[in-house]
C-alpha positions, -999 to +999 in steps of 0.1 A: -775-420+010-748-405-014-764-376-032-760-369-069-737-339-066-711-360-047-712-389-073-706-365-101-677-345-088-663-371-066-671-356-031-657-377-002-655-355+027-691-350+030-702-387+031-695-391+068-725-381+086-717-355+114-733-357+147-736-321+152-736-290+131-712-264+143-717-227+141-700-211+109-694-178+095-680-174+059-658-146+047-651-137+011-628-113-002-612-106-037-581-123-045-549-105-055-544-094-091-527-117-116-494-094-115-480-074-086-446-063-103-447-027-111-413-029-125-402-026-162-404-065-170-433-071-151-452-043-169-438-053-203-449-090-199-484-083-183-491-053-207-474-049-238-467-086-244-502-098-235-529-070-238-538-057-275-550-025-258-518-016-244-498-029-274-517-006-296-515+024-275-478+022-274-474+015-310-498+044-320-480+069-300-443+060-305-448+055-346-467+087-346-442+107-325-412+091-344-425+103-379-423+140-370-396+157-388-372+179-364-362+213-373-325+222-361-320+256-348-285+269-344-286+301-326-321+309-332-322+301-371-328+270-390-297+254-405-293+226-428-264+200-431-252+205-392-235+177-376-262+172-349-288+167-380-268+141-393-264+124-359-302+125-355-307+111-390-281+083-387-273+079-351-255+045-355-248+018-381-277-004-371-307+018-372-323+050-388-332+081-367-368+071-368-360+036-355-342+051-325-371+076-318-395+049-318-375+026-293-369+058-271-408+066-270-418+031-266-395+025-235-408+056-219-444+048-224-441+013-211-417+016-181-417+053-176-379+055-182-358+058-212-322+059-215-299+069-245-259+064-247-237+087-265-204+077-281-181+104-285-151+108-310-125+137-309-147+155-287-179+152-309-209+128-304-205+101-330-233+076-323-263+073-304-278+041-288-310+035-268-305+011-238-330-014-223-345+002-191-347-030-176-308-034-176-300+002-164-299+010-127-290+043-112-264+046-087-271+075-063-242+094-047-238+105-010-260+136-018-284+117-033-281+129-070-270+103-097-233+094-095-233+067-123-253+045-144-247+006-146-259-012-175-261-052-168-261-077-197-259-112-181-232-116-158-214-085-172-218-052-158-206-018-174-206+013-152-210+049-169-199+075-143-213+109-145-184+136-145-189+167-123-177+191-151-186+178-185-213+160-206-230+129-191-227+097-213-262+086-204-295+106-211-323+095-187-358+105-198-384+096-174-421+105-165-430+124-132-431+104-100-439+124-069-426+095-048-395+086-065-363+106-069-345+087-095-370+067-118-404+077-137-438+063-132-451+042-161-486+050-174-497+014-173-490+015-135-518+039-129-541+015-151-530-014-133-565-023-118-580-018-154-555-040-169-561-067-145-599-064-150-595-063-187-571-094-187-593-112-162-622-110-185-605-123-213-595-151-194-631-157-183-644-156-218-616-179-229-625-206-200-663-201-211-654-210-248-629-238-237-652-255-214-686-237-217-707-265-207-690-275-174-718-273-148-723-241-136-750-253-115-763-283-096-785-312-110-811-319-084-826-353-082-861-351-069-871-385-070-873-406-037-858-435-052-821-438-052-805-434-089-789-468-100-752-471-110-761-477-148-782-444-147-755-424-129-729-436-153-749-428-183-756-395-169-720-387-162-710-398-197-737-377-215-723-346-194-688-353-207-692-361-242-722-338-251-722-307-231-685-300-221-660-281-245-664-251-267-678-272-296-710-279-274-715-245-262-751-235-259-765-271-264-796-276-242-799-303-217-828-327-218-836-339-183-855-369-173-864-390-143-871-361-119-839-342-128-837-305-124-812-280-131-802-253-106-777-226-119-754-216-092-733-188-110-741-155-123-746-151-163-726-128-184-756-106-184-759-103-149-721-097-146-724-070-173-695-087-186-689-067-220-695-032-203-669-038-178-645-051-204-650-020-223-646+002-195-614-013-185-603-009-219-610+029-221-593+033-189-562+018-202-564+040-232-570+071-210-538+066-192-518+067-223-538+095-237-552+078-268-587+088-275-608+055-273-623+066-310-591+058-324-590+025-311-623+014-325-644+012-293-682+014-303-705+037-288-679+063-276-691+100-279-661+118-264-654+133-297-675+145-323-657+125-351-626+107-359-611+138-373-615+158-341-602+127-320-571+125-343-564+163-339-567+158-300-545+129-301-517+147-318-520+181-298-525+164-261-505+133-265-480+130-294-466+167-296-457+172-257-439+138-258-420+149-288-411+185-273-401+171-241-378+149-257-363+175-281-357+197-252-340+169-232-318+158-261-308+195-268-298+201-233-279+169-230-260+176-267-253+212-260-218+206-241-205+190-272-212+220-294-201+259-290-235+270-306-268+274-291-286+241-303-324+239-301-350+214-318-385+221-328-410+198-344-421+204-382-459+208-378-461+214-415-457+177-423-484+166-397-515+160-420-540+158-390-531+194-380-531+208-415-567+225-410-553+242-381-523+255-400-541+265-428-566+287-405-533+301-389-518+312-423-553+329-433-554+347-400-516+360-404-520+367-437-549+390-433-531+410-404-521+440-424-506+456-394-476+429-395-447+432-414-433+404-438-409+395-410-434+397-383-457+373-403-431+347-406-422+347-371-458+343-361-464+312-381-429+296-367-405+306-396-372+323-391-357+353-407-353+353-443-318+346-456-324+362-490-346+390-503-381+381-514-375+394-550-340+404-553-335+429-579-312+421-608-279+442-610-281+468-636-252+467-659-238+502-665-240+515-701-206+527-712-204+556-737-196+544-773-159+546-784-152+575-808 
């Protein structure tokens, strides 16, 4: 006799009665993740393009870092209207300095590598361009050090050789990887398992909404009489039309005629679905250095309040990224100039750190043992270029003519 489960789901193989039951051992192991490519394109497609947590973390860090103003120090003193300042303000004809820095930070966060090309004119840097990391490949020399960089677009290939004596045309920023001499390690690679869990939970939830009433159990026909063909077709039609699909989610099934429903899978509550998904999202945010409170996760008690989380975000994530980029750019552009060039972030323009700056100013102002110049140096300002209250020149009084 054909059982109800076979007739509902079209089973054919079990209809032949076996003569003898053979011993069987069942093994079960987790399947592979949804992506195994840890290269730049694989991480971009799996994370930045398809995961809201990754997208928001990258945008939050890169946009915040690109908004920080840079102070140009020439031979240790702040200087305005220097050629390097004009270069950073307008690196090329197509984008502003903020756009270029945002792209540079974004590539570094997503792929662990960021590349910038300099175009020189008359021995001076004239333009800066950010290159896509997936198109750049490093060419090592016989000693293992970089010999050149190849930039591939379609079938075309452009090689940028690195001169032995002179500035390099390519700036390569990379995040530390202890097992790779030439390429950086992307933060998303460290959170790959969490990314797979978050994506799998989202796909499961989407499938549940699309086909929530597809039987996750079995209908057991308890009667000794065989179900007629008309009864079977009617039951199958009711399941397909009234209980499958997202519009029929949660509808109760009315069973009659000796039918009983036996669930075969775990419920979302048993799987702790929401908590597992939230835990994966927090782990992704942790890999990027973004406090979960800034992403709107409920129930997170890592920071006392939003303001404290925001200050921690700027201090531990944004500022280190900006400072390492400023140091690399200054070292890269130094051969083009005879002066000593350095950059530093303008902390006075960061609203999230205003309370810290105010506390610093109060402490320095109250320090009576410091001179005016020492106080300026303590809060990050250079030497004064003009006297505080320059005295007006006294015009000599000439004796009256006789």
